[in-house]
Wavefront OBJ file of the C-alpha trace (Angstrom):
o trace
v -56.270 -54.679 30.275
v -56.022 -51.803 27.782
v -58.938 -49.456 27.195
v -57.820 -49.043 23.584
v -58.317 -51.325 20.600
v -55.134 -52.735 19.051
v -54.067 -53.898 15.596
v -51.002 -55.913 14.619
v -50.126 -55.206 10.979
v -47.998 -57.893 9.351
v -47.032 -58.808 5.806
v -44.450 -61.598 5.557
v -42.354 -61.314 8.721
v -41.118 -64.755 9.872
v -41.706 -63.981 13.565
v -45.100 -62.306 13.118
v -47.157 -65.018 14.814
v -45.065 -65.051 17.973
v -44.797 -61.257 18.125
v -48.568 -60.942 17.737
v -49.050 -63.323 20.671
v -46.507 -61.372 22.728
v -48.333 -58.108 22.035
v -51.663 -59.643 22.973
v -50.319 -60.993 26.278
v -48.722 -57.668 27.180
v -51.689 -55.473 26.317
v -54.035 -57.873 28.063
v -56.781 -57.936 25.459
v -57.574 -59.033 21.929
v -55.204 -57.643 19.320
v -56.703 -57.779 15.855
v -54.486 -58.990 13.031
v -54.283 -57.582 9.517
v -51.956 -59.673 7.379
v -50.621 -59.792 3.836
v -52.214 -56.627 2.459
v -50.272 -55.355 -0.556
v -49.452 -51.669 -0.519
v -48.412 -50.028 2.723
v -50.732 -47.056 2.379
v -53.711 -49.334 1.736
v -52.760 -51.575 4.660
v -52.618 -48.698 7.128
v -55.935 -47.334 5.916
v -57.563 -50.724 6.345
v -56.468 -50.751 9.986
v -59.028 -48.010 10.597
v -61.784 -50.321 9.368
v -61.124 -53.250 11.711
v -61.286 -51.322 14.999
v -64.321 -50.075 16.882
v -62.757 -47.209 18.865
v -61.410 -43.896 17.658
v -57.984 -44.358 19.286
v -56.098 -47.642 19.002
v -52.629 -49.142 19.329
v -50.915 -50.007 16.053
v -47.868 -52.288 15.902
v -45.941 -53.403 12.840
v -45.331 -57.088 12.206
v -41.718 -56.923 13.409
v -42.351 -55.051 16.671
v -41.466 -56.903 19.896
v -43.143 -55.074 22.757
v -41.356 -54.819 26.099
v -43.338 -57.119 28.395
v -42.973 -54.489 31.139
v -44.664 -51.813 29.031
v -47.213 -50.146 31.331
v -50.314 -50.023 29.165
v -52.462 -48.841 32.080
v -50.435 -45.616 32.256
v -51.102 -44.662 28.626
v -53.128 -41.452 28.319
v -55.478 -40.822 25.374
v -54.316 -38.495 22.622
v -55.022 -34.825 23.206
v -57.139 -32.819 20.787
v -55.205 -32.060 17.610
v -52.805 -34.999 18.036
v -53.247 -37.666 15.363
v -50.622 -40.154 16.576
v -48.189 -40.828 19.411
v -45.077 -42.874 18.661
v -43.028 -44.692 21.299
v -39.367 -45.400 20.690
v -38.012 -48.782 19.662
v -34.513 -50.200 20.038
v -32.735 -50.990 16.781
v -31.029 -54.403 17.179
v -28.235 -53.891 14.637
v -26.915 -50.394 15.350
v -28.075 -49.386 18.847
v -30.221 -46.444 17.759
v -33.384 -45.831 19.772
v -36.015 -43.670 18.128
v -39.499 -43.839 16.589
v -38.608 -46.058 13.638
v -40.599 -49.282 14.055
v -42.055 -48.187 17.388
v -45.477 -48.716 18.927
v -48.147 -46.201 17.934
v -51.375 -44.870 19.401
v -53.352 -43.503 16.474
v -56.715 -42.067 15.554
v -58.998 -44.011 13.238
v -60.272 -40.745 11.746
v -56.706 -39.595 11.000
v -56.006 -42.750 8.989
v -59.178 -42.222 7.005
v -58.053 -38.672 6.165
v -54.408 -39.541 5.512
v -52.754 -37.669 2.672
v -49.812 -38.637 0.476
v -46.247 -39.017 1.753
v -43.402 -41.436 1.118
v -43.215 -42.209 4.833
v -46.907 -43.064 4.848
v -47.904 -42.049 8.383
v -46.156 -38.697 8.038
v -49.195 -37.607 5.990
v -51.676 -37.822 8.859
v -53.672 -34.656 9.563
v -52.918 -32.941 12.853
v -49.752 -33.196 14.922
v -47.612 -36.226 15.723
v -46.335 -36.697 19.269
v -43.092 -38.543 20.002
v -42.940 -40.201 23.419
v -39.587 -40.334 25.196
v -40.235 -43.829 26.562
v -39.041 -46.969 24.800
v -41.776 -49.527 24.203
v -39.827 -52.424 22.717
v -37.496 -53.607 19.952
v -38.033 -53.407 16.208
v -37.077 -56.950 15.166
v -36.752 -56.280 11.461
v -33.593 -58.401 11.230
v -35.425 -61.704 10.870
v -33.840 -62.625 7.526
v -31.281 -61.155 5.126
v -34.043 -59.609 3.030
v -35.962 -58.091 5.932
v -32.786 -56.577 7.413
v -31.791 -55.162 4.019
v -35.289 -53.785 3.389
v -35.353 -51.928 6.716
v -31.987 -50.276 6.059
v -32.813 -49.443 2.456
v -36.213 -47.861 3.163
v -35.168 -45.869 6.221
v -31.977 -44.457 4.753
v -33.566 -43.647 1.399
v -36.253 -41.650 3.218
v -33.792 -39.952 5.577
v -31.501 -39.045 2.677
v -34.440 -37.624 0.724
v -35.387 -35.486 3.721
v -37.310 -36.450 6.839
v -41.054 -35.898 6.550
v -41.335 -35.682 10.356
v -39.332 -32.470 10.698
v -36.050 -34.082 11.737
v -33.037 -31.823 11.169
v -30.575 -32.710 8.424
v -27.851 -33.130 11.066
v -29.871 -35.692 13.025
v -30.883 -37.469 9.832
v -27.236 -37.712 8.743
v -26.220 -39.162 12.124
v -28.882 -41.844 11.870
v -27.956 -42.715 8.292
v -24.322 -43.058 9.350
v -25.290 -45.376 12.215
v -27.353 -47.532 9.843
v -24.486 -47.834 7.347
v -22.185 -48.955 10.176
v -24.604 -51.606 11.490
v -22.625 -54.525 12.852
v -24.511 -56.029 15.827
v -27.196 -58.691 15.836
v -28.358 -61.079 13.141
v -28.030 -60.052 9.488
v -26.479 -56.693 10.395
v -24.334 -56.809 7.269
v -27.492 -56.820 5.157
v -28.972 -53.887 7.084
v -25.756 -51.938 6.471
v -25.774 -52.845 2.769
v -29.413 -51.821 2.482
v -28.634 -48.503 4.172
v -25.831 -47.713 1.737
v -27.933 -48.709 -1.245
v -30.854 -46.642 0.063
v -28.624 -43.553 0.207
v -27.521 -44.188 -3.374
v -31.127 -44.641 -4.499
v -32.109 -41.302 -2.935
v -29.190 -39.496 -4.573
v -29.840 -40.950 -8.019
v -33.636 -40.687 -8.017
v -35.393 -37.424 -8.894
v -37.756 -36.161 -6.194
v -40.661 -37.795 -7.984
v -43.221 -39.159 -5.481
v -44.051 -42.040 -7.815
v -40.437 -43.192 -7.869
v -40.051 -42.959 -4.096
v -43.366 -44.711 -3.559
v -41.589 -47.906 -4.648
v -40.271 -47.912 -1.080
v -43.767 -48.978 -0.004
v -43.962 -51.945 -2.389
v -42.678 -55.252 -0.941
v -42.588 -56.783 -4.434
v -40.402 -53.988 -5.851
v -38.121 -54.131 -2.817
v -37.722 -57.896 -3.072
v -36.782 -57.642 -6.761
v -34.185 -54.985 -5.994
v -32.728 -57.065 -3.165
v -32.556 -60.184 -5.318
v -30.866 -58.311 -8.157
v -28.130 -57.059 -5.823
v -27.699 -59.939 -3.366
v -29.224 -63.082 -4.829
v -32.309 -64.916 -3.709
v -31.509 -65.217 0.004
v -34.046 -67.186 2.037
v -36.647 -64.858 3.532
v -36.786 -67.018 6.632
v -33.064 -66.628 7.192
l 1 2 3 4 5 6 7 8 9 10 11 12 13 14 15 16 17 18 19 20 21 22 23 24 25 26 27 28 29 30 31 32 33 34 35 36 37 38 39 40 41 42 43 44 45 46 47 48 49 50 51 52 53 54 55 56 57 58 59 60 61 62 63 64 65 66 67 68 69 70 71 72 73 74 75 76 77 78 79 80 81 82 83 84 85 86 87 88 89 90 91 92 93 94 95 96 97 98 99 100 101 102 103 104 105 106 107 108 109 110 111 112 113 114 115 116 117 118 119 120 121 122 123 124 125 126 127 128 129 130 131 132 133 134 135 136 137 138 139 140 141 142 143 144 145 146 147 148 149 150 151 152 153 154 155 156 157 158 159 160 161 162 163 164 165 166 167 168 169 170 171 172 173 174 175 176 177 178 179 180 181 182 183 184 185 186 187 188 189 190 191 192 193 194 195 196 197 198 199 200 201 202 203 204 205 206 207 208 209 210 211 212 213 214 215 216 217 218 219 220 221 222 223 224 225 226 227 228 229 230 231 232 233 234
């Protein structure tokens, strides 16, 4: 059983219920659920208000934890570290990095979070990236969800990584996203990636414009305009 609290943050992911149960079984304790909160920044901040401990696990609603993940081996965050991110496997392009991965995060850091397009990049203190892989980011649960993941990630990478990633590494990841061809709805992830790159190139570096990337309603309207009203459930 984990000595940390845990929160599963979902919005409209079709597999959220089963992935929440999977996380709870693997961590061996109660995993609190925060669901349907509009506005990504607001949702993350609210996570800090539903836990009782300073450090807690945070998983997005499309994260499928590896059932062999050794929670007992997880060490608390050192002083000055606001968040640790474990890697996640991308099911449509084979990349394995922090995007969509499991997090260990400080409640106080969320309460003091600043402004950034990639919301958690604005935490105070340092962010630690674990080399271990903790699971799969199952964002490809419908055409829309696959498209949204590609669009958001590649728009942010094309704008410039807020986590200190080099431009060379960012370009390699964008290229892999645009060539996505494995797994369900990969074609939509690839389309979203290409359209995200175009959005970043055509949009001035205005934080208000890029903050649309954190609005599910805006993203759904953009997807529908380009691809039709595909069923969210796939």
